[in-house]
N, C-alpha and C positions, 0 to 999 in steps of 0.2 A: 361730450359723455359715452357716446355712443361708440364714436371711431377710437378712443382712447382705450375700451374695454375689449374691442375688437383686436385692436394689434396690442394689448397684454394676453389675450389667450394665446394669437398665433407667435411671440417673443416664447412665452412658455414652452409650449405644443415642442419650439425647436431647441431652446436651451437641455433642457430637460428627456426632450426623446418622449415624451406622453401624446399620445393619441391625443389630437384636435377635439372629436367627437367624445370621447371620454371628460376632457375638462368643459364642455359645456354642460354636457350631463351633468358633472357634477356641483357647475356652478347653479342649475335650475332646480337639484336636489337640496343646496344649502338656500336657497330663497323658501321653498317650498316650505325648508324644516323652520327658517324662521317665521316666515308667517304663519304656521301652527305654532310657534311657541306664543306669538302676538295675540292671535285671536284665539285658539282652539283649534281643534282636529274637527270641529263641527262644520269649518266654513269648507264651503266650496269653492275650491280655485284649481287655475291650471299656471301653469308655469313653462314659456318658452323661450326661446332666445333668438329676436328676428335680427336674421341676418342682412338685412338692407337696412336698418335700420343700427345695428352694432349694440344691443342692448337687451337685456333683460324684460321682457311684459308679462306683467300677471295681470288675470281675469279672476275677478269674483262671480260666481252664477247661485242668482236668486231664482225662487218661484214666485210667477204673481197669483197672488192671492185674494179673498175679500177682507176676509181679519188675519192680521199677521200674528201670532203669536211666537212667532222668534225670527226677531230683526237680522238675524246674521243671513239666515235661509231664505228669508221669504220677504214679498216687499209688497205696496199696493197698489190696486188697480192704478188709483190714479198718479202715484208719483212714478207708474210703469211708465201709464200714457206719455209723460212729461219727457221722457228718453224715446219713447216709439209709441208714434198715434193708433198704430194699427196691433197692437196688443192686447192679450186676451188673459180670459183667468187659466192659471195650470201652466203660460207659458213661460217659460226660463230665462233669464235675461243675464247678460256678461255686465261686466262694468270693468273698464280697469281701474287698477291700481298703482297708485305709484311707490316704484319699492323705495322712496327716498322718507315715506312715513312709517314705514314700517319701525322707526324707532333706531335708539344709540345699541339700546341690549339687540334686538334681535340682529342688526347687521355686525354686531361683533361675532355672535353666534353664528352667523352662515360665512364669514372668515375661518373661523375656527374649522366647518365643518369643509371648508373650501382646502386650509391647509392638511387636514389629515386624509383627506380623499386624493389630496396630490401624493402627500407620502406614500399612503398605501401604495398607489400605480404606480410612482416611482422604484417603490421596493421591487414590486414584481415585475420589472420589465431588468433591473438589476439582479433578481433570482434566476428569471430565464436564460439572460446573456451567461452567465458563470457559470450555470448548469451545463451551457452548454460547451463552455470550457474547462470542463474534466478534463484531467491527464494531462492542463497546457500546463506553460511557463509563464506565470506573473511575475511583473515587479515595480515593487513598490518600497517610501522610505519605515522607513523604524520609528513610530509614535511614539506610542509608550507601550509600560510594561507590566501584565496584571497578574493574579495570581494562575492563571490557567498559559499564560507565555506570551511574549510581544504581539503589538498589536503595529500590523503594515499598512498606513495609508494605500489605498491601490489608484486614488481620483474620486471616484464617484462612491466608493465603499471602504469598508476595511477588511483583511483578514487578519485571524488568528494563526501563528505561528507555535504551537503546541513545544512545552519540554519535550516530551517526546518524541517528538519530530525535528528540533534541531541535531547540531552536528556537535559530537562532546567537545569540549574544550574551543568550541569556538563564541568566540564576543560580541556581543552589539552596542551600541549606545544611540540614542537619539539624533534624527537627520539621517543615518547611516542608510545604502542606500543599497537593496536585497532582491534577490532572485530565488522561487520558490514554485513547487509543483502544485498544484489545485488538487487535492484528494479525496474533499467533500466539499457539498453545496448542501446546509439546512436552511429551512425554513421555519424563522423564531418570530415573537408578538417584536420585537424591536429591531429584525428588518431581518435580510439573510444572513446566517453565518457559513464563512469561506473558512475554509479551515487549508492550512499550507501545510508542504514538508520541505527538507532540506537533505532526510535522512532517505528517505524512500528511495527501491532500489530504483522504483519507475520513472524517477529525478534523472539519472543515467543515463537511464533509456531515452528518456525526449530530450536531454543533451547530445548524445549521440544522434541524433534526428534533426539534430539544428545544424551542426557545424559539420554533420559529417554527409553529404549530398548520397551519396551511394545504400546511406540508410534511412534517407528520406525517403528515396523514392523504391526502397523494398528490393533494390538489388542487392544486397547485405544486409541481413536480417540478423538483429540480437534476441537468443537461443534464451538466454537467461542472465543475468544477475545477482551478482550477492558481494555487498557489502558489509563492510565496518567501518562504520559513517567516519571521514577526517581520518582515517588512517590508511586500508587497504580496498579495492575493491579486486573481481573479476567478473570479466564482460567477455561471454561464448558468443563467437561472432561464427556466421558464416554465408557462404555465397552462390547466390545462383546462377551468376556467370560465373563459367568456369576459367574464362579470361579474368578476374579479378581478384585481385588479394585481398581477400576481407582484411587482414590485420594492417598491409600497407594504407589501405584505402581511410581506415579507422585513426591510423597513424597520420597522414596526412605528410606533405613534403617537409623534412626536417623536423618532425614530430609536428607539427603549427597546431593541427588539428585538434591534438590528444593534450598537446600542452592548454589549450584555450580551457577545454573541460578541469584539466588540473588545477587550472586557477582559479574556477570558477568554484570548487570542492575545499581550495584554500589546502592545495598542497597533498588533497588524497591520490597514494599511489594506485594505478590503473594496471592492470594485469588483463592483455587481449589475447583470450582464449580461442582457438578454432575447434569449432563445436565438430560431434564424429558421431554418427548414429554408433559405432563400434564403442561401447561403452567402455572396455580395456582402452581405448587409444584416448578416447574424451579422458579418460581419470588421467590417463600420463598429462596430457593437455596442460589437464586443469592444475599438476600438481609438481607443473614445471617452476624455477629449473633445476628441481630434483632430479638425480639419475635414475630413473626402473628399470630393474630386471626384471622382476616376475607380477604376475597379477592376479588373482585367484578372484571368478567370480561367481556370486550364491546370486543367480535370479531370485527365486520363489524369497529371498531374507532381503534385498537388495543389498547387500554386502558386496564390500569390497578388501580383500585383504591383498594389501600392496607391498611387495618385500623389495629393499633398497639395500646399496653398499652402506657396509656401517659406517664410515665416515659422510654419509648421505640423511644422515636420520634428521640431523637439525633442521638442513636444509628443505627436506619434506616437510615437517612439521610448522615450521616457522615459529618466530618468534611467538611466543606465548600462544604458541599452537594454532596460529592464523593461517598460515597456509593453508593445511591440511582441515581445519576449520571451516574456511570458505568452499575449498575446491567439495568439500562433501554437499555444501550450502545449494553449492552451483549447479552439482549432478542430483540431487537430491537421495543419492543414496549415503547408508554409514559407511567410511574409507577409518580401516585399520592397518598403521603402519610398522612394519618389520623389519630389523635389521637383518641379513643375509643368515648369520650365525642364529638371532634369536629363531628363527624360524626354522632353522634344521634343527635345533631344539625340540623345538616345541612338535616339529614331525617326525621326529624320530619317536619322541616319547607315546606321538600317538598311534605309530604306526608298529610299535611294541604291544599297546593297549585291546585295538583292535585283534590281535593276532594270539593273546591270552583271552578275551573275549570269544574266539573266534573257538578255540580248543572246550572251550566250558560251553560253549553253544547260549551263552547269554549274553544279552545286549549290552553293547557298553554300555550306554543309559544306566543301567544295573548296579552298574560296577559305580559310576559317578555318581548317584542318587546315595549310597551308600558311603562316599566320600572316597574312592580311589581314583584318584587320577593321574599316578603316573602306574609303571613295574615296579619299579623298589618300594612301592607302599604297599602292593598284592606279596612280595616277594616274603617284606618283613613283618605282612600279618599273623598272627597266629590261627588256627584251624577252625577255634570256637568265633573270631573276628568276621573270619571270611563265611562261615555259614549265616552271616545276618545278609550277606546280600542276594535280594529276592531271585530265588531260581535256583540257589548255590547249591550241594548235594554230598555228600563225604567222597566219592567217587570224584566227584567232580574238581573238587578242591585239589585230590592227589594226582590228576592229570593238569591243573594247574602250573603245581610246583615242577612238574617234572617239564613242563615244556618252557615255564624260566630256566630251569636248569641247561636245554639243549640252546634257549637264546644266550646264552652267556653270561646272564645279566645276576651281579652279584645281589647280595643282600643289601649291600651301601651304598651301589652305584649302580650309573643306569647310561650304559652306553650309545652315542648316536652313531648309527645307521647310514653312511652315504649314503646307499645304494637304495634306500627306502626315500628317502628325500627327493633321491636325482626319479623315481617311479612314480610322485605323487600328482595325484590329478590337476596341476595346477597349470592356467594358461598364460606361454611364455610374453613378456613381452612386447609390445610392437615392434617390428624387424629395425626403424629408425632409432630406435634408445640405445643409446652408447652401450661399450660392452661394460661388464660387471668390471668396478675395479679392487685393486686389493684388498681384504679386509683386515679392518684397524685392530690392534693387540686388545683395546679395551672389551669385555664381557658383560659390558653394565647394557643394556638394551632395555627398551621399554614400546607398549603399544601407544600410538598417539594419541588416543583418548585419554590416557594414565599421563601423560603429558601435557599434552591443551586443559587436561583437569586441573592439576597442579598448580599450574599457571594462573588457573583462573582462581581458584583458592588464596593464592599468592596476591595477585591482585585487589581481591576482595579485602 
């Protein structure tokens, strides 16, 4: 019997990865709990696992007394001498109890304690294991669905794939094998809660590390990821070795590496973007395949004004604003895209307002706050309305009217001055950008944000 117990301890320890000493401590505690349940807490006992005999030994201790007042904790001198002739009053004697004598209820209680302790120990081991596997890819089988999402069987435990971490329009069924990315491991009363994701940007990074050796050994570094899960993604890469092409390394021979990632993400289109410390160059790469002619950079507001040929607006913005939104998310900057014709009109109007404000020696913001955004609005306004502008005086009104006449701007039109546009403080696009193509005949242009927002509204 003792040999069987020892074998069982060794087998459980090996199969479940539970420390052997912890198992023995659990067994001793379970037996101790059973004795207390049968005889009460007053009994002085000691429980030990005998390695040589391979069994649990229970000893009850009693004090030798002249008169016994408590039979559980005391023994008479006469009875004690039957076990040890040399015993004296107040000596403590130990008596071995048979575990079999504990009874069925006590044995059942011991079994429950053992099972619970083993379960707790196993859950702690699983928690520690997966806590150390944060930001790793795991593979499992779809088991069932509940209100939070899909439950994935990982073998020793389960993981949950929440609805908001799934790839939109991706469908699962019981028995499907899926891969996902561990984003959180939490301790709960019922066991460790492992949360995985298939839409997280870091999942894309982990896939590149797995498929591209140069990314795994840090020769090529992933500088940023922006995803529209299931549809399109942009990945910025940078090579720390000038002899290694970061894009070529990620694509692989005949696209083998990138295709493995695309297949895992159910056809999600991936644009590999070369990272640059120059934000204008980085933006040009991120907005590819659109042709960029000019980029104005506002460092303080982290805003980019990107100018494209008239026929390139749709390409730059992308379907439902996808291209510019992903580029903006990748850079961490706000991006406004304008056509050449629209940008020329805006700069001409801005130049005219700057001139008018300079003549009046009043900040342009004062005009804008009063509702004047173009020179034609100022030209059409009466002297009484112009006086509502902060800092305005009758003499300044007269100076403004004279300046507008000198500029040659009538009451109903506002001319575009090409020279003013050319003198704007605009950063030219990087040298390798394609030359400006012919402007399209159409005059209808808009910023990227407007079109992207309209696309989102229509989709919703």
